[in-house]
C-alpha positions, 0 to 999 in steps of 0.5 A: 741479673747482670749489669751491663755497661750500657742499656738502650731501653724501650727501643723499636726494632726493624721487623720485630714487634714490641719494645726491646732492650739492648745490652752493651759490654765491651763495644759489643751487643751483649743482649737483645731481649724484651726482658728488663735489663740494668745498665751502669748507663741507660739510654731511654729510646722512648719507642724510637727506632734503634738500627745499626749506624750509618756507613758512607760508601763514597765521599771525596773528603779532601774536596769538602767545601771547595765549590766556591774555590773552583766555581760551577763550570764543572758542575754544569758539564757533569750534570748536563747532556746525559753526562756526555761531558763528565770527562770534561767536568773532571778536567775543570774540577781539577783546577782546584788542586793548583791551590791545594793545601793541607792547611784548609783542607784539614779543617774542611774535612774535619767539619765533615767528620764531626757532621758524621758523628752527629748524624751517626756515620760510623764508617767512610770510604774517604777518597783523597786525590793523589796526583801530580797536581794534588800531590799528597796535600789531600791524603796526609790530613785525612790520615791524621783525621783517621787516626784521631777519630778511630773508634767513633768514625772509621775512615777508610782512606783511598789514595785516588789518582783522579787525573789517571795514571797513564794521562798523568805520569808521576801519579803512580809513584804518588799512589805508592807513597800514599800507600806507604804513609798508611793509605787503606785503600788503593784507588783508580779511575780507569775510564778517564784514560784515553783508550780501553787498553790504557784503561785496562793497564790502569786497573791492572797496575792498581790491582797489582799494587793492592794485592802486593801491599794487602790493601783493598781497592776502590775505583770510579768506573764508567762515570759517563753517559757512554754504554760502550764503557766496560771498566767495571768489567775490567775491575772485576776481572782484575780482582779475580786475576790478582786474588782480590776476591771480596776486596773491591768496590766499584763506585758510580758505574752510571754507564751500567744503567744504559746496558741491555739486560743481557749485559747487565746479567753478564756483569752481575755474574762476574761481579758475584764471582769476584765479590765486587760490591758497588756504590751508587750516588743517584743524587749527584748525577742524572744517570745511576746504577740500576740498583734494584736490578743488581740487588735482585741479582745478588750483587750488594749495592751501597749508597754514598754521600759522594760530594759535599759542596764541591765541583760536582754537587752544591749540597750535602751535610753528611747525613746518610738518611738524607742520601737515602731519602733522595735515592728513594725518589731517584730509584723509584724506591718508595714502597716498603721494599724500596725503603728497606733497600735504601736504608740497608744501602746506608747501613748493613749492605753498605758495611758489607760492601766496604768489608766491615764485619759485625755491623749487625744489631744482634748479639755479638755484633758491633755496638754501633747504633743510632736511636731515632726520634721516630718509631718507623723506618718510613717516619725516619726517612721522611724526617731525616733528622739527626738521630736522638742518640749515636752510639759508637764502640759501645759508648754514647758519642752524640745527642740531638734534641728537637723542639720549636716554639710557634708563637701564633696570634690566634690558635683553635684547637683541632675540631673546635669548629664551632662558634662557641669555641674560644680562640686562644691568643698568642698561643705557644705550640712546640714543634721540631727544631734541631739543637745539637751537641757532640758529647764526650769530647771537646771537638768544635 
């Protein structure tokens, strides 16, 4: 019997009965079997569910922790009145960029990346504002973190002209500079422009840049309560025109949720032709993409954290299980098929949307895994705890344990309801309390 570099033993797997052993060598899954395996290092899953690691399809990483800097006026505008004031909210939120400085952006973003390690997030589509206000102050620290954490948390850094191109002369040059510095993805937000013609020009310029520099493209589209918006359609058409088939992401697209069924079917057909994937963030706004409907039409839809304590969302821990848990409610996806849908949307489907190859728990797949405390998908989502173990590139990078002591003045065993039952004074009962550490490095 060969010895693997790492074995995950006694694992529960999705849709596969019984207990399984997973052998890992050279960053790949070498074996998935019910037969015994030996490894130089072993992780005892103890019956816990083991799956692919998490993928975050949308995070404004440069804005983490900025809510107190800018206040919640933008938050109120963005989430109110059916998102009719989303454009004004973005203008309000832009005020924080007057004090953009990499000296505080970097530690805030680093905290979010360390949370990604803790919660088993392996890939992140990480947006950084690049415009005449933010300049390159947000993108430079994200590029540094990308290089530092590569192989543990892979950041796809997006050069994102948040305030528009035609509305913000000079932004296009800065996006080009960010790409020259190494930004992985060309961003866009065409619906923020003043006219449909300018929105289409925005899409064309960014797709042309992406094609010329061999980059992917990711755009925030139709992010307001206006069903007349069609920038998602513009993006798909431009992907076809510029040869970016399968290399684009449409984030938000909330207005698509207001489309009539024939319009939705038409868009889905165009998205399939372009290979356009979608990312929805239903927890950060009152409108959301029709995730279940688009999925049924053969269009991949991921979920994203979107924001962490910034002008658009006051919460967030970079816990994609928490995102999936919230999405299950917002999307009315609480049946078995719905739970599978939202979990896939933060793992395998999300990897497809971001163009990540090999993100499957199968022989030959990437050895990027999470080992949960609980044995079933429903219980994992219900608790949304940090995984017990996180494996990235074939090595253990984080462990989390859980224990709480309840000190009760009097406790009676369940079922011991008779008068003869003896109470136990100052009983200690152990329940869940998370204590966590990052393994294998000296980040703090």
